OpenMM code with the backbone's topology and positions (N, CA, C; nanometers):
from openmm import Vec3, app, unit

residues = "MET LEU SER GLN ILE ARG ARG TRP SER VAL LEU SER ILE LEU GLY LEU PHE PHE PHE MET VAL ILE VAL ASP GLY SER ILE VAL THR ILE ALA ILE PRO ASP ILE ALA LYS ASP LEU SER VAL PRO THR GLY GLU ALA ASN LEU ILE ILE SER VAL TYR LEU ILE THR ILE CYS ALA THR LEU LEU LEU PHE GLY".split()
positions = [
    Vec3(1.3308, 3.0310, 1.9411),
    Vec3(1.2165, 2.8986, 1.8184),
    Vec3(1.0592, 3.0302, 1.7707),
    Vec3(1.0974, 2.9571, 1.7256),
    Vec3(0.9455, 3.0099, 1.6335),
    Vec3(0.8421, 2.9355, 1.7372),
    Vec3(0.7363, 3.0293, 1.6920),
    Vec3(0.5986, 3.0637, 1.7822),
    Vec3(0.5120, 2.9530, 1.7136),
    Vec3(0.4216, 2.8876, 1.7540),
    Vec3(0.3176, 2.8507, 1.6367),
    Vec3(0.2368, 2.8444, 1.5509),
    Vec3(0.2088, 2.9927, 1.5582),
    Vec3(0.1545, 3.0534, 1.4329),
    Vec3(0.2561, 3.0745, 1.3485),
    Vec3(0.4180, 3.0946, 1.3666),
    Vec3(0.4524, 3.0969, 1.2125),
    Vec3(0.5350, 3.0139, 1.1810),
    Vec3(0.5472, 2.9362, 1.3038),
    Vec3(0.5957, 2.7641, 1.2355),
    Vec3(0.4442, 2.7641, 1.0700),
    Vec3(0.3522, 2.7741, 1.1625),
    Vec3(0.1814, 2.7237, 1.0219),
    Vec3(0.1721, 2.8093, 0.9521),
    Vec3(0.2584, 2.9664, 0.9715),
    Vec3(0.2501, 3.0390, 0.8570),
    Vec3(0.3718, 2.9970, 0.7230),
    Vec3(0.5429, 2.9675, 0.7897),
    Vec3(0.5859, 2.8821, 0.7346),
    Vec3(0.5881, 2.7941, 0.6520),
    Vec3(0.5220, 2.6851, 0.7329),
    Vec3(0.4754, 2.5463, 0.6486),
    Vec3(0.3403, 2.6002, 0.5774),
    Vec3(0.2791, 2.7010, 0.5416),
    Vec3(0.1400, 2.6981, 0.4230),
    Vec3(0.2147, 2.7930, 0.3619),
    Vec3(0.3130, 2.9050, 0.3755),
    Vec3(0.3394, 2.9499, 0.2478),
    Vec3(0.4665, 2.7994, 0.1973),
    Vec3(0.5367, 2.7312, 0.3060),
    Vec3(0.6386, 2.6418, 0.1612),
    Vec3(0.5326, 2.5693, 0.1098),
    Vec3(0.4244, 2.5665, 0.1378),
    Vec3(0.3724, 2.4573, 0.0564),
    Vec3(0.2849, 2.4928, -0.0103),
    Vec3(0.2108, 2.6263, -0.0200),
    Vec3(0.1470, 2.6872, -0.1184),
    Vec3(0.2482, 2.7271, -0.3071),
    Vec3(0.3609, 2.7377, -0.2309),
    Vec3(0.4116, 2.7624, -0.2888),
    Vec3(0.5258, 2.6157, -0.4602),
    Vec3(0.5370, 2.4899, -0.3147),
    Vec3(0.5550, 2.4076, -0.3704),
    Vec3(0.3941, 2.3618, -0.4588),
    Vec3(0.3180, 2.3725, -0.3982),
    Vec3(0.1361, 2.3502, -0.5223),
    Vec3(0.1282, 2.4962, -0.6570),
    Vec3(0.2309, 2.5383, -0.6036),
    Vec3(0.2287, 2.6462, -0.7256),
    Vec3(0.3179, 2.5837, -0.9157),
    Vec3(0.4780, 2.5482, -0.8156),
    Vec3(0.5110, 2.5044, -0.9500),
    Vec3(0.4971, 2.3084, -0.9725),
    Vec3(0.4336, 2.3081, -0.9492),
    Vec3(0.3803, 2.1521, -0.9282),
    Vec3(0.2464, 2.2698, -1.0483),
    Vec3(0.2168, 2.3002, -1.0750),
    Vec3(0.0508, 2.3297, -1.0939),
    Vec3(0.1146, 2.3712, -1.2740),
    Vec3(0.2456, 2.5040, -1.2095),
    Vec3(0.3354, 2.5562, -1.3694),
    Vec3(0.3460, 2.4308, -1.3660),
    Vec3(0.3705, 2.3197, -1.3457),
    Vec3(0.5055, 2.2090, -1.4206),
    Vec3(0.2896, 2.1674, -1.5900),
    Vec3(0.2670, 2.1098, -1.4646),
    Vec3(0.1498, 2.1165, -1.5065),
    Vec3(0.0433, 2.1778, -1.6612),
    Vec3(0.0616, 2.2370, -1.6144),
    Vec3(0.0368, 2.3371, -1.7029),
    Vec3(0.1175, 2.3299, -1.8578),
    Vec3(0.1903, 2.3778, -1.8166),
    Vec3(0.3343, 2.3780, -1.9090),
    Vec3(0.2655, 2.2644, -2.0087),
    Vec3(0.3102, 2.1513, -1.9213),
    Vec3(0.3611, 2.0242, -1.9965),
    Vec3(0.1854, 2.0205, -2.0510),
    Vec3(0.1346, 2.0629, -2.0570),
    Vec3(-0.0369, 2.0258, -2.1843),
    Vec3(-0.0290, 2.0917, -2.2604),
    Vec3(0.0619, 2.2078, -2.3068),
    Vec3(-0.0032, 2.3798, -2.4117),
    Vec3(0.1549, 2.3106, -2.4538),
    Vec3(0.1922, 2.2637, -2.4091),
    Vec3(0.3454, 2.2087, -2.5129),
    Vec3(0.2780, 2.2081, -2.6479),
    Vec3(0.2472, 2.1277, -2.7229),
    Vec3(0.2035, 2.1206, -2.7951),
    Vec3(0.1540, 2.2719, -2.9206),
    Vec3(0.1015, 2.2459, -2.8262),
    Vec3(-0.0441, 2.4990, -2.8870),
    Vec3(0.1699, 2.5635, -2.9168),
    Vec3(0.2166, 2.6165, -2.7558),
    Vec3(0.3811, 2.6498, -2.7761),
    Vec3(0.4594, 2.6520, -2.8745),
    Vec3(0.4601, 2.4959, -2.9375),
    Vec3(0.5357, 2.4059, -3.0247),
    Vec3(0.5317, 2.4646, -3.1790),
    Vec3(0.3994, 2.4789, -3.1800),
    Vec3(0.3321, 2.5409, -3.3254),
    Vec3(0.3512, 2.6336, -3.3459),
    Vec3(0.2974, 2.7070, -3.1955),
    Vec3(0.3176, 2.9006, -3.2972),
    Vec3(0.4986, 2.9453, -3.2515),
    Vec3(0.5459, 2.8551, -3.1743),
    Vec3(0.7104, 2.9142, -3.2551),
    Vec3(0.7438, 2.8275, -3.3393),
    Vec3(0.7107, 2.7490, -3.4528),
    Vec3(0.7622, 2.6462, -3.5852),
    Vec3(0.8585, 2.5438, -3.5074),
    Vec3(0.8549, 2.5275, -3.4113),
    Vec3(0.9818, 2.4399, -3.3359),
    Vec3(0.9194, 2.3468, -3.3148),
    Vec3(0.9480, 2.1463, -3.3033),
    Vec3(0.9139, 2.1064, -3.3424),
    Vec3(0.9047, 2.0178, -3.1875),
    Vec3(0.8353, 1.9853, -3.1591),
    Vec3(0.7649, 1.8864, -2.9935),
    Vec3(0.8753, 1.8883, -2.8973),
    Vec3(0.9450, 1.7632, -2.9965),
    Vec3(1.1103, 1.7506, -2.9232),
    Vec3(1.1547, 1.8898, -2.8547),
    Vec3(1.1803, 2.0011, -2.9411),
    Vec3(1.2905, 2.1370, -2.8994),
    Vec3(1.1362, 2.1883, -2.7879),
    Vec3(1.0561, 2.1895, -2.8294),
    Vec3(0.9652, 2.2677, -2.7381),
    Vec3(0.9754, 2.1569, -2.5420),
    Vec3(0.9806, 2.0280, -2.5437),
    Vec3(1.0065, 1.9797, -2.4704),
    Vec3(1.0842, 1.9954, -2.3821),
    Vec3(1.2076, 2.0311, -2.4371),
    Vec3(1.3754, 2.0292, -2.4219),
    Vec3(1.3789, 2.1974, -2.3130),
    Vec3(1.3201, 2.2757, -2.4057),
    Vec3(1.2926, 2.4284, -2.3205),
    Vec3(1.2088, 2.4313, -2.2291),
    Vec3(1.0935, 2.3364, -2.1797),
    Vec3(1.0103, 2.3189, -2.0267),
    Vec3(1.1377, 2.2838, -1.9180),
    Vec3(1.2189, 2.1562, -2.0101),
    Vec3(1.2297, 2.1453, -1.9145),
    Vec3(1.3700, 2.1932, -1.8427),
    Vec3(1.4130, 2.2089, -1.9561),
    Vec3(1.5489, 2.3100, -1.8399),
    Vec3(1.5137, 2.3959, -1.7837),
    Vec3(1.3965, 2.4498, -1.7931),
    Vec3(1.2985, 2.5757, -1.7243),
    Vec3(1.2618, 2.5169, -1.6022),
    Vec3(1.1539, 2.3647, -1.5593),
    Vec3(1.1511, 2.2684, -1.5058),
    Vec3(1.2540, 2.2444, -1.3707),
    Vec3(1.4427, 2.1603, -1.4552),
    Vec3(1.4719, 2.2355, -1.3752),
    Vec3(1.6085, 2.3214, -1.2570),
    Vec3(1.5423, 2.4442, -1.3548),
    Vec3(1.6406, 2.5592, -1.2886),
    Vec3(1.5283, 2.5847, -1.2031),
    Vec3(1.4134, 2.5858, -1.2279),
    Vec3(1.2824, 2.6184, -1.0990),
    Vec3(1.3065, 2.4675, -0.9436),
    Vec3(1.3747, 2.3422, -0.9936),
    Vec3(1.4035, 2.3094, -0.9124),
    Vec3(1.5608, 2.3120, -0.8110),
    Vec3(1.6415, 2.3504, -0.8599),
    Vec3(1.7914, 2.3645, -0.8794),
    Vec3(1.7489, 2.5183, -0.7208),
    Vec3(1.6965, 2.6061, -0.7776),
    Vec3(1.7135, 2.7402, -0.7241),
    Vec3(1.6097, 2.7144, -0.5820),
    Vec3(1.4823, 2.5805, -0.6182),
    Vec3(1.4632, 2.5756, -0.4652),
    Vec3(1.5618, 2.5035, -0.3760),
    Vec3(1.6698, 2.4401, -0.3787),
    Vec3(1.7545, 2.3955, -0.2982),
    Vec3(1.7835, 2.4459, -0.2590),
    Vec3(1.8333, 2.5847, -0.3401),
    Vec3(1.9395, 2.6746, -0.3063),
    Vec3(1.9157, 2.7669, -0.2194),
    Vec3(1.7289, 2.7949, -0.2391),
    Vec3(1.6290, 2.9047, -0.1694),
    Vec3(1.5903, 2.8281, -0.0192),
    Vec3(1.6039, 2.6734, -0.0389),
    Vec3(1.5470, 2.6030, 0.0956),
    Vec3(1.5867, 2.6255, 0.1724),
] * unit.nanometer
topology = app.Topology()
chain = topology.addChain("A")
for resn in residues:
    res = topology.addResidue(resn, chain)
    for name in ("N", "CA", "C"):
        topology.addAtom(name, app.Element.getBySymbol(name[0]), res)
């Protein structure tokens, strides 16, 4: 069995990781209009790119979790 300190360490690291995923998704969502403008693509296509990115993160979370 894991010691109490190790359990809390693992829980803290996982919590930080999930927090960073949420923050990353929020930042990218806010930046979509600027990304679309800089890449000269419609906002809908930029949304698709971001959606694929976030789905990939979710899929790897399941694999590595």
